[in-house]
N, C-alpha and C positions, 0 to 999 in steps of 0.2 A: 677341664682346666687341670694343669699339672701342679704338683707340689713343688715349691721352689727350694730344692735341696742342692747340695754340691753337684751331684751327677746330672740332675735334670737341667740345672742352670748352665753347666758346662756344655751339655749337648745342645741346648737352645742357642748359646752363643756361637758354637761352631756352625750350626745350621744357618744362623743369621749372617755369619761372615760370608757364606757362599751366596746368599740371597741379596744382601745389601752391601753395596760399595759406593764410593763417591763421598762427597763432602758432608752429606747429611746422614751418613750411616748410623750414627748414634741415635738420632731422633727416630729413625725407622726401626731400629732394634727396640727402642722404648715403646713404640706403638704396638709392635708385635707382642711385647711382654705383657701388655695390658690384657690381651686376649689369651695368651698362653698361661699366665699365672694370676691374673686378676690384680696385678700390682698397680700402683700409681705411676703414671708415665714420667712425671717430673722427678719423683724420688728415684725411679729406676735410672733415668738419664743422669742424675747427679752421681749415683753410685758407679755407673758405667764410665762416666768421664773421669772420675777420681781413679778408678782402676786403670784406665787407659794411661793416664799420666804416670801413675806409679809403675805400671808395667814397662813403659818406655824406659824409665830409669833403670829398672831391673835388667832389661835386655842390654842396655848399654854396659852394665856391669858384667853381664855374661860374655859380651863380645860377639854374640851370634843370636840368630833368631830362635825364639823359644817355641818349639813345636807343641808344647803343652800349655800354650797361652790360655786356652779356654778354661782349663781347670784352675789356672792361676787367677784369672779374672774372677771366676765363680767364688773361689775362696776369699778373695779380697772383698768382693761385693757383699757376700754374706756376713763377713766380719764387720763391715761398715754399716750394715743395716740393723745392728743390735744396739 
């Protein structure tokens, strides 16, 4: 099991993005997070969905795709978990 810190969470999210696409991507990320980090799937899903909504607004402000999205999500999710 990995420690859920900024770098490991960002790496996990980037790996999951390649592995999981489609309408249920967030639920599948959450299931993987249970095994990777020992986290609660519902809590992880809530943090992930909140980060996704906030990041969408952030990218709109940027005016382009954020290539560092995984690090952004990780930072947002970790801040929200405290």
